[in-house]
C-alpha positions as a LaTeX table, in Angstrom:
\begin{tabular}{lrrr}
\hline
Residue & $x$ (\AA) & $y$ (\AA) & $z$ (\AA) \\
\hline
Met1 & 101.58 & 103.30 & 96.71 \\
Leu2 & 103.91 & 103.37 & 93.52 \\
Arg3 & 102.36 & 105.68 & 90.91 \\
Ser4 & 103.36 & 105.87 & 87.12 \\
Gly5 & 102.82 & 108.15 & 84.43 \\
Gly6 & 101.12 & 105.24 & 82.35 \\
Trp7 & 100.32 & 105.13 & 78.68 \\
Leu8 & 96.76 & 106.88 & 79.16 \\
Thr9 & 98.17 & 110.52 & 79.01 \\
Gly10 & 96.11 & 113.59 & 78.31 \\
Asp11 & 97.04 & 113.76 & 74.61 \\
Arg12 & 96.23 & 110.07 & 74.25 \\
Val13 & 92.91 & 110.54 & 75.91 \\
Leu14 & 92.05 & 113.26 & 73.22 \\
Ala15 & 93.13 & 110.55 & 70.48 \\
Tyr16 & 91.16 & 107.68 & 72.07 \\
Gly17 & 88.26 & 110.01 & 72.47 \\
Gly18 & 88.29 & 110.90 & 68.88 \\
Ala19 & 88.62 & 107.36 & 68.00 \\
Thr20 & 85.66 & 106.32 & 70.13 \\
Leu21 & 83.58 & 109.23 & 68.49 \\
Ile22 & 84.47 & 108.18 & 64.99 \\
Leu23 & 83.60 & 104.65 & 65.78 \\
Ser24 & 80.13 & 105.94 & 67.11 \\
Ile25 & 79.33 & 107.90 & 64.08 \\
Ala26 & 80.25 & 105.05 & 61.98 \\
Leu27 & 78.06 & 102.63 & 63.87 \\
Leu28 & 75.16 & 105.18 & 63.53 \\
Gly29 & 75.94 & 105.43 & 59.83 \\
Ala30 & 75.83 & 101.51 & 59.47 \\
Trp31 & 72.66 & 101.49 & 61.53 \\
Gly32 & 71.07 & 104.21 & 59.07 \\
Trp33 & 72.27 & 102.43 & 55.88 \\
Ala34 & 71.03 & 99.03 & 56.98 \\
Thr35 & 67.63 & 100.30 & 57.85 \\
Ser36 & 67.14 & 102.69 & 54.72 \\
Gly37 & 67.53 & 105.81 & 56.70 \\
Phe38 & 65.90 & 104.41 & 59.99 \\
Thr39 & 62.78 & 103.72 & 58.09 \\
Ala40 & 62.71 & 99.87 & 57.98 \\
Asn41 & 60.21 & 98.22 & 60.18 \\
Thr42 & 62.50 & 95.27 & 61.29 \\
Thr43 & 64.50 & 97.19 & 63.84 \\
Val44 & 64.26 & 99.83 & 66.60 \\
Arg45 & 64.75 & 103.35 & 65.61 \\
Pro46 & 67.03 & 106.12 & 67.10 \\
Gly47 & 65.13 & 107.83 & 70.22 \\
Ile48 & 62.77 & 105.06 & 70.68 \\
Asp49 & 62.24 & 105.83 & 74.52 \\
Phe50 & 61.57 & 109.27 & 73.81 \\
Thr51 & 58.40 & 108.55 & 72.02 \\
Val52 & 57.10 & 107.67 & 75.54 \\
Phe53 & 58.19 & 110.98 & 76.92 \\
Trp54 & 56.65 & 112.96 & 73.83 \\
Ser55 & 53.40 & 110.96 & 73.94 \\
Gly56 & 53.00 & 111.78 & 77.70 \\
Ser57 & 53.81 & 115.31 & 77.11 \\
His58 & 51.20 & 115.22 & 74.34 \\
Ala59 & 48.73 & 113.84 & 76.72 \\
Met60 & 49.45 & 116.49 & 79.36 \\
Leu61 & 49.24 & 119.52 & 76.91 \\
His62 & 45.82 & 117.92 & 75.88 \\
Gly63 & 44.39 & 118.02 & 79.40 \\
Ala64 & 44.50 & 114.05 & 79.58 \\
Pro65 & 47.20 & 113.05 & 81.97 \\
Ala66 & 45.01 & 110.11 & 83.32 \\
Thr67 & 45.40 & 108.31 & 79.80 \\
Val68 & 49.15 & 108.24 & 80.37 \\
Tyr69 & 48.62 & 105.41 & 82.94 \\
Asp70 & 45.68 & 103.93 & 81.28 \\
Tyr71 & 47.79 & 101.51 & 78.97 \\
Pro72 & 45.11 & 100.76 & 76.18 \\
Ala73 & 44.45 & 104.55 & 75.91 \\
Phe74 & 48.24 & 105.39 & 75.93 \\
Ser75 & 48.79 & 102.91 & 73.32 \\
Arg76 & 46.12 & 104.19 & 71.10 \\
Ala77 & 47.49 & 107.78 & 71.64 \\
Glu78 & 51.02 & 106.61 & 70.83 \\
Ala79 & 49.84 & 104.81 & 67.51 \\
Ala80 & 47.91 & 107.99 & 66.31 \\
Gln81 & 50.66 & 110.43 & 67.08 \\
Leu82 & 53.67 & 108.34 & 66.18 \\
Gly83 & 52.28 & 105.24 & 64.62 \\
Ala84 & 55.00 & 104.91 & 61.97 \\
Tyr85 & 57.72 & 105.35 & 64.42 \\
Val86 & 56.61 & 102.81 & 67.36 \\
Asn87 & 55.32 & 100.23 & 64.97 \\
Arg88 & 57.25 & 97.54 & 66.48 \\
Ser89 & 55.70 & 97.22 & 70.05 \\
Phe90 & 53.75 & 99.57 & 72.63 \\
Leu91 & 55.93 & 101.47 & 74.95 \\
Pro92 & 54.09 & 102.06 & 78.16 \\
Trp93 & 54.51 & 105.09 & 80.77 \\
Val94 & 56.18 & 103.55 & 83.77 \\
Tyr95 & 57.46 & 106.57 & 85.35 \\
Pro96 & 56.27 & 108.66 & 88.42 \\
Pro97 & 54.15 & 111.79 & 87.93 \\
Thr98 & 57.38 & 113.80 & 88.63 \\
Leu99 & 58.64 & 112.98 & 85.31 \\
Leu100 & 55.26 & 113.38 & 83.69 \\
Val101 & 55.21 & 117.11 & 84.60 \\
Leu102 & 58.90 & 117.74 & 83.79 \\
Val103 & 58.50 & 116.41 & 80.12 \\
Thr104 & 55.09 & 118.49 & 79.49 \\
Pro105 & 56.70 & 121.09 & 77.15 \\
Leu106 & 58.30 & 118.39 & 74.97 \\
Ala107 & 55.31 & 118.08 & 72.76 \\
Leu108 & 55.17 & 121.80 & 71.90 \\
Leu109 & 57.38 & 120.89 & 69.03 \\
Pro110 & 57.02 & 118.11 & 66.36 \\
Tyr111 & 58.66 & 114.74 & 67.55 \\
Val112 & 61.76 & 115.07 & 65.45 \\
Pro113 & 62.74 & 118.79 & 66.37 \\
Ser114 & 61.96 & 117.91 & 70.13 \\
Leu115 & 64.05 & 114.94 & 70.13 \\
Leu116 & 67.08 & 116.85 & 68.80 \\
Leu117 & 66.47 & 119.53 & 71.22 \\
Phe118 & 66.07 & 117.19 & 74.09 \\
Cys119 & 69.55 & 115.62 & 73.05 \\
Ala120 & 71.30 & 118.57 & 72.70 \\
Leu121 & 70.01 & 119.95 & 76.12 \\
Gly122 & 71.36 & 116.71 & 77.62 \\
Leu123 & 74.52 & 116.66 & 76.02 \\
Val124 & 75.37 & 120.42 & 77.06 \\
Ala125 & 74.05 & 119.73 & 80.58 \\
Tyr126 & 76.21 & 116.49 & 80.84 \\
Ala127 & 79.31 & 118.11 & 79.34 \\
Lys128 & 79.30 & 121.16 & 81.43 \\
Ser129 & 78.26 & 119.54 & 84.85 \\
Val130 & 80.72 & 116.88 & 84.47 \\
Gly131 & 83.69 & 118.88 & 83.30 \\
Ala132 & 83.13 & 121.46 & 86.12 \\
Leu133 & 82.79 & 118.63 & 88.75 \\
Cys134 & 86.19 & 116.85 & 87.41 \\
Gly135 & 88.06 & 120.16 & 86.43 \\
Leu136 & 89.17 & 118.04 & 83.20 \\
Arg137 & 89.75 & 121.34 & 81.33 \\
Asp138 & 92.68 & 122.41 & 83.42 \\
Arg139 & 94.45 & 119.00 & 83.03 \\
Leu140 & 94.40 & 118.68 & 79.15 \\
Met141 & 96.94 & 120.35 & 76.77 \\
Lys142 & 93.92 & 121.51 & 74.80 \\
Pro143 & 91.59 & 122.79 & 77.29 \\
Arg144 & 88.81 & 123.63 & 74.78 \\
Leu145 & 88.45 & 119.99 & 73.97 \\
Ala146 & 87.52 & 118.80 & 77.53 \\
Ser147 & 83.91 & 118.66 & 76.48 \\
Phe148 & 84.88 & 116.63 & 73.39 \\
Val149 & 86.35 & 114.22 & 75.61 \\
Ile150 & 83.41 & 113.86 & 78.12 \\
Leu151 & 80.84 & 113.64 & 75.18 \\
Ser152 & 82.95 & 110.80 & 73.40 \\
Phe153 & 82.23 & 108.33 & 76.29 \\
Pro154 & 80.09 & 105.60 & 74.84 \\
Gly155 & 77.55 & 106.09 & 77.70 \\
Val156 & 76.66 & 109.52 & 76.16 \\
Leu157 & 75.95 & 107.82 & 72.89 \\
Val158 & 73.86 & 105.08 & 74.12 \\
Ala159 & 71.73 & 107.51 & 76.29 \\
Ser160 & 71.35 & 109.70 & 73.28 \\
Val161 & 70.43 & 107.16 & 70.87 \\
Ile162 & 67.84 & 105.58 & 73.01 \\
Gly163 & 66.36 & 108.79 & 73.72 \\
Gln164 & 66.79 & 108.69 & 77.46 \\
Asn165 & 66.84 & 111.17 & 80.49 \\
Ala166 & 70.09 & 109.68 & 81.78 \\
Leu167 & 72.39 & 112.66 & 80.78 \\
Leu168 & 70.26 & 115.11 & 82.58 \\
Thr169 & 70.01 & 112.89 & 85.77 \\
Ala170 & 73.60 & 112.39 & 85.88 \\
Ala171 & 74.11 & 116.15 & 85.19 \\
Cys172 & 71.70 & 116.85 & 88.30 \\
Ala173 & 73.68 & 114.49 & 90.32 \\
Ala174 & 77.35 & 115.91 & 89.39 \\
Leu175 & 76.03 & 119.42 & 89.91 \\
Ala176 & 74.63 & 118.62 & 93.32 \\
Ile177 & 77.80 & 117.13 & 94.73 \\
Arg178 & 79.87 & 120.03 & 93.04 \\
Leu179 & 77.78 & 122.50 & 94.72 \\
Leu180 & 77.45 & 120.66 & 98.22 \\
Ala181 & 80.25 & 122.45 & 100.15 \\
Lys182 & 79.54 & 126.14 & 99.16 \\
Arg183 & 75.85 & 126.15 & 98.08 \\
Pro184 & 74.38 & 123.20 & 100.12 \\
Val185 & 70.44 & 124.41 & 99.57 \\
Leu186 & 71.11 & 124.62 & 95.82 \\
Ala187 & 72.64 & 121.19 & 95.78 \\
Gly188 & 69.87 & 119.80 & 97.69 \\
Leu189 & 67.37 & 121.17 & 95.31 \\
Cys190 & 69.31 & 119.57 & 92.43 \\
Ile191 & 68.99 & 116.24 & 94.25 \\
Ser192 & 65.26 & 116.60 & 94.68 \\
Leu193 & 65.12 & 116.62 & 90.79 \\
Leu194 & 66.24 & 113.10 & 90.80 \\
Ala195 & 62.65 & 112.37 & 92.12 \\
Val196 & 61.93 & 111.92 & 88.36 \\
Lys197 & 64.05 & 108.47 & 88.79 \\
Pro198 & 64.01 & 107.67 & 92.52 \\
Gln199 & 66.29 & 104.78 & 92.36 \\
Met200 & 69.04 & 106.86 & 91.15 \\
Ala201 & 68.96 & 108.92 & 94.45 \\
Leu202 & 69.07 & 105.98 & 96.58 \\
Leu203 & 72.34 & 106.70 & 98.27 \\
Phe204 & 72.09 & 110.47 & 98.88 \\
Pro205 & 70.11 & 110.34 & 102.02 \\
Leu206 & 72.92 & 107.89 & 103.58 \\
Leu207 & 75.91 & 110.10 & 102.46 \\
Leu208 & 74.38 & 113.41 & 103.35 \\
Val209 & 73.39 & 112.30 & 106.83 \\
Ala210 & 76.87 & 110.46 & 107.52 \\
Thr211 & 78.66 & 113.58 & 106.30 \\
Arg212 & 76.35 & 115.91 & 108.31 \\
Ala213 & 75.52 & 117.85 & 105.31 \\
Trp214 & 72.04 & 118.92 & 107.10 \\
Arg215 & 71.16 & 122.14 & 105.10 \\
Ala216 & 71.44 & 120.05 & 101.75 \\
Cys217 & 69.75 & 117.16 & 103.35 \\
Phe218 & 66.71 & 119.19 & 104.28 \\
Ala219 & 66.58 & 121.11 & 101.16 \\
Ala220 & 66.50 & 117.67 & 99.32 \\
Ala221 & 63.86 & 116.42 & 101.36 \\
Ala222 & 61.70 & 119.51 & 101.26 \\
Gly223 & 62.38 & 120.22 & 97.46 \\
Thr224 & 61.22 & 116.35 & 96.75 \\
Leu225 & 58.17 & 116.66 & 98.99 \\
Val226 & 57.20 & 119.78 & 97.01 \\
Phe227 & 57.88 & 118.55 & 93.72 \\
Ala228 & 56.14 & 115.23 & 94.42 \\
Ala229 & 52.97 & 117.11 & 95.89 \\
Ala230 & 52.63 & 119.42 & 93.19 \\
Ser231 & 53.14 & 116.78 & 90.55 \\
Val232 & 50.24 & 114.58 & 92.00 \\
Ala233 & 48.23 & 117.80 & 92.30 \\
Ile234 & 48.67 & 118.44 & 88.72 \\
Cys235 & 48.41 & 114.68 & 87.51 \\
Gly236 & 45.71 & 113.59 & 89.85 \\
Ile237 & 45.68 & 111.45 & 92.87 \\
Ala238 & 44.99 & 108.36 & 90.78 \\
Ser239 & 48.50 & 108.67 & 89.13 \\
Val240 & 49.97 & 107.42 & 92.26 \\
Pro241 & 48.51 & 104.06 & 92.39 \\
Ala242 & 48.55 & 103.80 & 88.64 \\
Phe243 & 52.50 & 104.52 & 88.94 \\
Leu244 & 52.66 & 101.91 & 91.72 \\
Ser245 & 50.71 & 99.27 & 89.62 \\
Gly246 & 52.80 & 100.08 & 86.52 \\
Ala247 & 55.92 & 99.55 & 88.74 \\
Thr248 & 54.74 & 96.03 & 89.78 \\
Met249 & 54.20 & 95.08 & 86.26 \\
Leu250 & 57.60 & 96.27 & 85.29 \\
Arg251 & 59.24 & 94.25 & 88.02 \\
Glu252 & 57.35 & 91.06 & 87.21 \\
Leu253 & 57.64 & 91.32 & 83.47 \\
Val254 & 60.83 & 92.92 & 82.94 \\
Leu255 & 63.02 & 92.76 & 85.80 \\
Glu256 & 62.43 & 89.30 & 87.02 \\
Gln257 & 61.47 & 87.55 & 83.89 \\
Gly258 & 63.02 & 89.67 & 80.91 \\
Thr259 & 65.74 & 87.90 & 79.30 \\
Gln260 & 66.46 & 90.72 & 76.83 \\
Tyr261 & 66.60 & 93.32 & 79.90 \\
Trp262 & 69.09 & 90.86 & 81.54 \\
Leu263 & 71.48 & 91.02 & 78.57 \\
Ala264 & 71.53 & 94.68 & 78.34 \\
Ser265 & 71.57 & 95.34 & 82.38 \\
Pro266 & 74.90 & 95.57 & 84.24 \\
Ala267 & 73.14 & 95.12 & 87.58 \\
Pro268 & 74.22 & 92.19 & 89.73 \\
Phe269 & 70.65 & 90.81 & 89.82 \\
Ser270 & 70.58 & 90.62 & 85.86 \\
Ala271 & 74.04 & 88.78 & 85.91 \\
Met272 & 72.54 & 86.22 & 88.17 \\
Arg273 & 69.16 & 85.72 & 86.54 \\
Leu274 & 70.99 & 85.33 & 83.25 \\
Ala275 & 73.39 & 82.79 & 84.79 \\
Gly276 & 70.24 & 80.80 & 85.63 \\
Ala277 & 70.00 & 81.82 & 89.62 \\
Ser278 & 66.36 & 81.83 & 91.13 \\
Leu279 & 64.75 & 84.83 & 92.05 \\
His280 & 65.59 & 84.71 & 95.61 \\
Ala281 & 69.30 & 84.21 & 94.92 \\
Ala282 & 69.40 & 86.83 & 92.51 \\
Tyr283 & 67.77 & 89.33 & 95.04 \\
Ala284 & 70.10 & 88.32 & 97.65 \\
Val285 & 73.21 & 88.85 & 95.71 \\
Gln286 & 71.71 & 92.22 & 94.65 \\
Ile287 & 71.10 & 93.18 & 98.32 \\
Gly288 & 74.46 & 92.10 & 99.24 \\
Val289 & 76.21 & 93.80 & 96.49 \\
Gly290 & 74.23 & 97.09 & 96.95 \\
Val291 & 75.13 & 97.14 & 100.74 \\
Leu292 & 78.96 & 96.42 & 99.95 \\
Ala293 & 78.65 & 99.19 & 97.28 \\
Ala294 & 76.89 & 101.90 & 99.87 \\
Ala295 & 79.38 & 100.93 & 102.28 \\
Ala296 & 82.33 & 101.62 & 99.78 \\
Ala297 & 80.93 & 105.05 & 98.79 \\
Leu298 & 80.30 & 105.79 & 102.71 \\
Glu299 & 84.08 & 105.18 & 103.41 \\
Val300 & 85.09 & 107.43 & 100.59 \\
Trp301 & 82.77 & 110.27 & 101.62 \\
Leu302 & 84.04 & 109.95 & 104.98 \\
Arg303 & 87.73 & 109.58 & 104.19 \\
Thr304 & 88.08 & 112.51 & 101.63 \\
Ser305 & 86.48 & 115.82 & 100.66 \\
Asp306 & 87.85 & 115.57 & 97.18 \\
Thr307 & 84.49 & 115.97 & 95.16 \\
Arg308 & 85.72 & 114.09 & 92.32 \\
Leu309 & 85.99 & 110.91 & 94.17 \\
Arg310 & 83.06 & 111.44 & 96.10 \\
Ala311 & 81.20 & 111.79 & 93.00 \\
Ala312 & 82.78 & 108.87 & 91.51 \\
Ala313 & 82.12 & 106.55 & 94.58 \\
Phe314 & 78.49 & 107.85 & 94.58 \\
Ala315 & 78.05 & 107.22 & 90.93 \\
Val316 & 79.23 & 103.65 & 90.51 \\
Ala317 & 77.59 & 102.65 & 94.10 \\
Thr318 & 74.25 & 104.00 & 92.82 \\
Leu319 & 74.62 & 101.84 & 89.50 \\
Leu320 & 75.36 & 98.72 & 91.59 \\
Ala321 & 72.64 & 99.27 & 94.25 \\
Thr322 & 69.89 & 99.31 & 91.99 \\
Pro323 & 68.41 & 96.12 & 90.41 \\
Tyr324 & 66.60 & 97.98 & 87.57 \\
Leu325 & 69.35 & 99.38 & 85.50 \\
Trp326 & 69.40 & 99.46 & 81.70 \\
His327 & 72.40 & 100.26 & 79.69 \\
Tyr328 & 71.45 & 103.94 & 78.97 \\
Glu329 & 72.19 & 104.58 & 82.65 \\
Leu330 & 75.73 & 103.94 & 82.34 \\
Ala331 & 76.19 & 107.59 & 81.26 \\
Trp332 & 76.43 & 107.96 & 85.22 \\
Leu333 & 79.58 & 105.73 & 84.98 \\
Gly334 & 81.25 & 108.59 & 83.04 \\
Ile335 & 81.06 & 110.69 & 86.35 \\
Ala336 & 83.38 & 108.17 & 87.83 \\
Leu337 & 85.69 & 107.64 & 85.12 \\
Phe338 & 86.36 & 111.38 & 84.47 \\
Gly339 & 86.98 & 111.71 & 88.19 \\
Val340 & 89.52 & 109.08 & 88.30 \\
Leu341 & 91.10 & 110.39 & 85.04 \\
Ala342 & 91.23 & 113.94 & 86.38 \\
Cys343 & 93.05 & 112.47 & 89.53 \\
Ala344 & 95.14 & 110.30 & 87.54 \\
Leu345 & 96.23 & 113.16 & 85.26 \\
Asp346 & 97.12 & 115.08 & 88.44 \\
Thr347 & 99.30 & 112.62 & 90.42 \\
Gly348 & 99.88 & 109.53 & 88.17 \\
Trp349 & 98.07 & 106.13 & 87.53 \\
Leu350 & 97.91 & 103.52 & 90.19 \\
Pro351 & 98.54 & 99.98 & 89.13 \\
Gly352 & 95.90 & 98.37 & 87.70 \\
Glu353 & 93.85 & 101.49 & 87.13 \\
Gln354 & 94.33 & 101.99 & 83.40 \\
Pro355 & 92.76 & 98.45 & 82.05 \\
Val356 & 89.86 & 99.30 & 84.64 \\
Phe357 & 89.36 & 102.53 & 83.09 \\
Val358 & 89.41 & 101.22 & 79.70 \\
Ala359 & 87.03 & 98.42 & 80.56 \\
Gly360 & 84.71 & 100.97 & 82.04 \\
Trp361 & 84.82 & 103.13 & 79.09 \\
Leu362 & 83.93 & 100.23 & 76.67 \\
Leu363 & 81.12 & 98.87 & 78.90 \\
Pro364 & 78.22 & 100.71 & 77.35 \\
Phe365 & 79.24 & 99.48 & 74.09 \\
Phe366 & 78.98 & 95.82 & 75.56 \\
Glu367 & 75.74 & 96.38 & 76.99 \\
Phe368 & 74.13 & 98.08 & 74.02 \\
Phe369 & 75.16 & 95.16 & 71.71 \\
Asn370 & 74.85 & 92.39 & 73.94 \\
Arg371 & 71.09 & 91.65 & 73.20 \\
Ala372 & 72.30 & 90.54 & 69.75 \\
Ala373 & 75.56 & 88.93 & 71.00 \\
Arg374 & 74.12 & 87.19 & 74.11 \\
Phe375 & 77.31 & 87.09 & 76.21 \\
Pro376 & 77.29 & 86.55 & 79.67 \\
Gln377 & 76.73 & 89.50 & 81.87 \\
Phe378 & 79.91 & 90.71 & 83.27 \\
Gly379 & 78.96 & 94.41 & 83.70 \\
Pro380 & 78.82 & 94.16 & 87.62 \\
Val381 & 82.45 & 92.80 & 87.47 \\
Val382 & 83.59 & 95.93 & 85.72 \\
Leu383 & 81.43 & 98.36 & 88.08 \\
Leu384 & 82.70 & 96.55 & 91.08 \\
Ala385 & 86.35 & 97.18 & 89.68 \\
Val386 & 85.69 & 100.81 & 88.90 \\
Leu387 & 84.43 & 101.12 & 92.76 \\
Leu388 & 87.67 & 99.43 & 93.94 \\
Ile389 & 89.92 & 101.76 & 92.38 \\
Val390 & 87.88 & 104.68 & 93.55 \\
Val391 & 88.19 & 103.46 & 97.15 \\
Arg392 & 91.76 & 102.48 & 96.76 \\
Arg393 & 92.51 & 106.13 & 95.30 \\
Ala394 & 90.56 & 107.79 & 98.19 \\
Arg395 & 92.74 & 105.87 & 100.68 \\
Thr396 & 95.85 & 107.36 & 99.27 \\
Met397 & 94.75 & 110.79 & 99.43 \\
Pro398 & 92.64 & 111.33 & 102.66 \\
Gly399 & 91.30 & 114.75 & 103.59 \\
Val400 & 92.39 & 116.31 & 100.14 \\
Ala401 & 89.85 & 118.93 & 99.16 \\
Arg402 & 89.38 & 120.43 & 95.58 \\
\hline
\end{tabular}
């Protein structure tokens, strides 16, 4: 297939990354200025989702894990600890006990220092794991700026501003795939950490079994079982039905009926619901796209051992397979984009790849602002296009190992 140098060179990637970072800082500055230093009560504030993590940690440290799933009690606790910060609405704990255990240390620090440390940890983990996976450092004229390029991806900004854990889960996934060939047990343990957000590990069992990565598969299964059992032991057996009840509420109120969620979610289900489709039609499309995405990821994993393309296919297919997908999870899209970028800097761009790369790069911005703009949801189209270029590139370089 014809390849070209293209206009998106390593030097230009640095320049465009810098421009994106400047734009991100400008947007944050404008947000802060318009809200009098994020103190106005008329809009959400940075790190709003982190208030849930911090409040959950506070409950754990004070020996009251049961209150996390007791929404009236948790609401009062949030108001008591962070009332000035969560003035707009109550944010419930809708996560499994596994995440509750992991966030326990957060409230050892006051809220703001804890938020800053949490974001810093996510940024470092994401930059290091994605950078090592893609080998971007070896493909830039200024290798020391590889982390700068990775962190300039808008998906990083969105996850950080919201105060979510997407950077850490993406780092776990990237590290797992990088370690899979040489340290499969450690890779499996990294996968088991995704039990904090099980929907993001949905495709790992299929891909590990299909590629006969048995040691990683068994390590992931064992690690997940131990992690889940320990979490239930710590949080109490009542946390399991409470979590399932919260998940049902989330599905009924947010996933299936939440217009504001659909506007900010690049899932096929959200696009269909926003377009007026019925629940049955939206679920049918979501299942169909999910199966297609899983099949595409499976083809890439069976066709090539290139970890960049394997990770890219897994990341995009995961985003397409889950119906519950907020904009901040697009940090995972960076795994795919930087994998494609590294391949392109090695061998040249294939026709049509660069426009798709740019669309994927800008997608987190679109999803972040779309609750105000209220445009139709075309996020799934962009994700499918990214998956397509990953599959096509894998077909041009079968069996290539990093």
